[in-house]
N, C-alpha and C positions, 0 to 999 in steps of 0.2 A: 465486600468486594475488594479484590486486590488486583493491581495491574503490574505487569512485568514486560521488560524489553527482551525480545528474542531476535538475535541477529542471524540471518540466513546466509551471510556472506556478502561479497562485493562483486560487481561486474563493471564493464565499461560500455559506455555509449558515446556516440559522437556529440561533442560540445555544442556545435551549432544546432543539432536537432533538439537537444535538451533545453536550449535557450531561445529558440525561435528567431525573432527579429532583433534581438538584443546584440549589439556589436561585441565581437570577441574581446576588444580592449576593455570592456566592462565585465563580461561574465568570467573571463579568465582569472580575474582577481578573486572571484567567489569560489571557483573550482578549477584550478589550473589544469590545462590539457597537456597530454604528452605529445611527442613528435608527430603522431598520427591524428591529432586533434581529438583524441579520446579522453574522456574524464571518468574517474572512478566514482561509482555510486553504491550506496548501501541498499541492502534488501532487508529492511527492519520491520519485523513483525511485532504485533501486540498480543500479549497473553492476558486473558481476562479470567480471573478465578471468581466465579459468580455463583454462590450457593453450591449446588451439586454439579454445575457446569464448569468445564475448563475449556474456554473458547480461544482458539488461535485465529488471529486475523492475518490472512495471506501466509504464504510459506515459501517465497523465493523461487528460484529458477530450477531447483532440483539438480539431480546428477545423472539422469538417464539418457540424455541426448548424446549424439555422437561427437567425435572430435571436430568435424567440420562445423557443426553448429556452435560449439563452444569457442572455436577460433574467431568467430565474429564478435563475441561478447566477453572474452577473457575473464571468466570467473576467477577470483583470487581471494586469498586470506584463509585463515584457519577456522572461521566461524561456520556453524551449520545449525539447522533447527534442532537436531538432536542434542548437540552440545549446549545450545542455549537453554533448552528445556532442563537438561541435567543440572545446569548451574542454579536453577531454582527448585530442584528437587523433584522434577517430573520426568516422565518418559513419553515417547510418542504414543504409546498405548493408553496413556492417561487422558489424552485429548478426547473430549466428548463432542465438540463442535468445531468445524473448520469454516470460518466465515471468509468468503472470497469477495473482495471488493469488486473485482472484475477478473476476466479470464485471460488476460495477456500473460505470456509465458513467464515473465519475471515476477508475477504475483501468484501464480497457481501451479507452477512447474513441479514444486515439491509435494503436490497432492498425491501423485502417482509414482510408484517405483516399479522397477523390473525385478521380478522374483520368480525363479524357476522358469524363465523364459516367457512369463506372462506379465501383463500390466495390471497392478493391483493397488488398492488404496494404501498410502503410506501410514495413515492413521486408521488402523483397522477397527477401532471401536467408535469412530466419530461419524456424525452426520455432517454432510457437506452442504453449505448453504449458498445459493445464488438467487437470482430472480428470473422469472420467465422471460421477460423482454430481453435482458442481456444474454441469457442462455441462447435464445433463438438467433440473436445477432451473431454470436460466436460460432454457431453451427453453420450459418450461411453468411460468411464474412464478405464485406466489400473488398475490392482489390487492394486498397490502401492498407487495411488491417490484416489481410490474410496471413502474412508472415508472423503476426503476433499471436494468432489463435491456432494453436497446434492440437490436432485431433487426439494425439496420444496423451495430452494433459486433460482433455475434456471428456471424451466418450467413455473412458473407463470408469469415471465417477458415476455416470448414469447407469452403466452396465452393472456396477456393483450393487445397485439398489439403495445406495446411501445418499442420493441427491434429494434435497428438498428446496422448495422455493419460498422466499420471503415475500409476503404480500401485504405490505403496509405502505401508506402514502408518505410523502416527504415530511419528516419531522415527527412521525408517529413512533410509538414504542414497539420494538420487536420483542424485547424482554424488559422487565423492570429496570429502569435506569439506563437502558441502552436504546437510543433512538437512531433511526436510519435517515440519512440525507442522500437524496438521489440527485445526481448530476449527470449531464449529458454532453458536455463539451469535449471531454477527452475520448469517450466512447459511449455507446448506448447504455444508459441506466447504470453507471457505476455507483456503488453504495459506499457511503462513508459512515462508520460507526461514530456516534456521538454519545460518549460514555460519562455518566455522572458518578464520581467516586469520591466519598468523604467530602461532599459539598462542592467539589470542583468538577467542572465540565471539561472533558478532553475530546478533541476532535481528531480522529485518525485521518490524515489528509490524503493518503494514497497518491494518485497522480493528478489530483486537482492542484495541490500545492506540494510538489515533490521534495522541495528543499526550502530552507529559510530564505534563500535568495529569491525564490518564486513568490514570496509574499507580495512583492512589488507587482502591481496589476499588469503592466505590459510584459512582464517576464512569463511568457506562455510558450509551452513546448510546441515545436513543429510537428510532433507526433499527434497532437490533438486533432480530432476530426472536425471540430467546430470551435476554432480558437476564440471567436468573439463570445460564444456561449460560455466558454471557460472563464473569460474575463469577467463577465457579468455574474457568473456563479461565484467566483472568488470574491467579487465586490460584496455580494449579498452576505456570504458567510463571514467574511472579515468584519463587516459592520456588526453582525451579531456577536462575534467573538470579542470585539472591543467593548461593546456595550455590556456584555455579561461576564467579562474577565475569564474567558476560556483559555485553555492551554491547547496549542497545536502540536501534534505529534507527526514528525516527518519520516516517511517510509524510506526515501532515497538519499537524504542529506548524508554525505559521507562522514561528517563530524558532529552535527548538531541533532540531538534527539527531539528536544521540545523547546517551545518558546512561549512567552506571553507577548501581548501586543500593546501598542499605544497609538493614539492619533496625534500626529504632529503636522502642522501647516496643511491641514486638510487631507493628509494621507495616513494610511495605516502602515506602521512600521514595526519591526521587531523591537521588543522592549528588553527582554532578558532571555538568555539561552541557558538551558540546564538539562540534566539527564532526568528521565522519568522517575528514577529512584529518589531524586531530590525534590519532586513536585510538592510534597506536603510541606517541606521547609520553605519553598519559594513563594507559595501562594498564601 
């Protein structure tokens, strides 16, 4: 197995929404806001080369939305999934599996492209993986999440015939050395891949712990549907991570890709920050 970082670009979200009840005087040091209180965030995907499978975990916001939509989120930077794959010697057509942690637009928008006036899969040879509970939640969203679940990102996956559901319990293997962790604080049944590679376990944190600053338990996004569940889910997985020397991989941190953890004064804190490509050297 080999792991690669694929950057899908950057976008902006309101700092207060991203840090919840944490005062701006604190979070602004971690990710400084612009004049409109907006902070820049990464859309960092994980590429897993696993036997004959080439698995892409999440795929960013995509580029098919209209100007009005993008004016709210300010996508920027030169990165894209295609460029990220090319840097590692792969193309979009090489992807065999697209693993979707959840169906919010900044995680699955790159799944579908407009081609000849039609919405079609961006990864034409891939199977797209979600789970039934989350899929049904996305098709009939509550009012709070409605703006995050866009039908043009979701329905064409099913219509293409390439959708499959993962049906394993929390902590069970989906594929050899890839376990699935189910969490429900951010949204219904978000899936986090827990990958064992060369003896090291890496947890793709998605929106449970979107950045290194969010390792601190009270730092919970206002976007989360059930913030106390998020806090408890974080606490559980961070205890496991410290006890077993896991690496955390951050999807949205604009600077920091990965970290190890340590327990100090009864709290779990970031120990060392590094790039995924440096993981074997750091562990």
